[in-house]
N, C-alpha and C positions, 0 to 999 in steps of 0.2 A: 548879826542877823537874829531877829527875834521871831516869835511865833507867828506874827502877822506876816512878815517876810516869807516864812515857810508855806503859809496858806496861799499867798499870792503866787509862789512858785508851783504849788500844786495845781492851782487854777490854770496856769500858763501850760504845764505839762498835759493837761486835759484838752486845752484848745489855746494855742499860741496866738491865734488871731481874734481871741476875745477882746472886746472894747474895754477901756479902763473902768467905764461905768458898770459893765457887767461883772468884771472882777470885784470891783468895789462893792457891789450889791452882795456878792457871795462871802466877802470877808469883813463887811461892815465898816468900809471906808468910802469917802468920796473919791470921784474919778480922778481930781487932781492929787489926792493924797497917794493913790495908787501909782500915778505917774511919777511923782517924786521918788517913791520907795523903788520903782522899777529903774529909774534913772541911776539912783544909788547902787542897786545891784548890779547894773551894768558897769558903772565907774569902779566899783570894788572888785570886779572880776567874777562875781557869782554867776551872773548871766554873761556867757562869753560868746553868744551869738543867737541869731535867730535863722531858721532854716525851713526848708519844705521837706517833708518825708514822702517819697514817691513809692507807690506800689511797684516793685520790680516786674511782676507779671503783666501789669498794664502797659509797662514800656517795652514788652517783649523780651525781657531779660529772664529766660527760663532756666538758666543753669547757675547754680550757686556751689561754691567750694570753700572749704577751709584748707589752707596751705601752710604747712611747716617749712621755714626757710633755714637751711643750715648752711653756715658760712665757714670758710677756712680762716683760721687766725682770728684776730679781732676786728671789729668794725662798731663805730660809734652809733648810737641810737639816732643821732642827728643825721648821719650819713644814710641810715636806713630809711628814715622819714623822708629825706629828699628823693631817694630812688624810688620808694614805693609811691610817693605822690606823683610821680610822672606817669603812672599806669592808672588810667581812669577807672578800670574795672576793679581797682583795690577800693573796697568801700570802708574797710577798717584794718588797722595793722597795730601790732603791739609787740614789744619785746617780751620774752617769756623766760621762765625758769625751766630747767630740764635741758634736754639734748639739742633742741631747736634753739636757734637764735631769735626767731620771730615767728609770729602766727599772723596770717592774712585771711580776711573775708573777702572772697572775689564774687562778684556777680557779673555774669556774661550773658549775651544773647543765646548761646548754644555751646556745645562742647568744642566746636571749631575755634570759637571766639575765646573760650577758656584757655585752649591751647596756646593761642596767639598771646594772651595776657600773660600766661606762665613764661613763655618765652621772653617777653619784655621785661618781667621781674628778674630773670636770670641776666638779662643783657644790662639792665640799668643798675643792678646792685653789685658792687665790687665783691670779689671773694666768695661768690656763691658756690658751695660744693655741690648741693643737691636740694630738691624740694620733695616734699611728700604730700600729695593731694588727697583729700577726701571729698568726693562729690556729695552734695546734700541730696537725699532722696525725698524726704518730707520734713517740713518744719513742725515740730511738735508744740513748742512754746516759744514766743517772741515777746519779751516784756520790754523791748526797746522803746525809749520815750517817744510819745506821739504816734505809736504804731497801734492801730485797732486790730484785734485779733478777731477774725470772723472766719466763717466757713466750717466745714465738717472737721471735728477733732480739735477745735480752737478751746484753749483752757483759759477760763476767766479768772482774773486775780481776786476772787472773793475773800 
């Protein structure tokens, strides 16, 4: 991956729907050259997919939480991935160091929906001893790729 590839990736993170010609204009390449480079980035596994980022508020998902999952004994990351993947409210999951085995980011319609999602996490995941949940009160900074930060208190990455 060279500097031009990085510039193409920068353009894609700003607007993943940008046309090859628009990206090419920004980085100084033809549309066909951008397409070839993007195809190579996909083939090499640098670009692992294309997706849409949905504003949870617009979808009516008003409750967000971070959940520590504590398991008894050992459980493989692959088992955790499969179990958490069966709970659609789990938007992100990671194994972590420290006392918890995993950390989940859950987005739900309301507290009742969050409670049902937590129960599914406990049922779907073998050996869950307990979970610890912290409900998000307000989002201060979100630098997730493709997410625009707007509204009161948004911090711009200047």
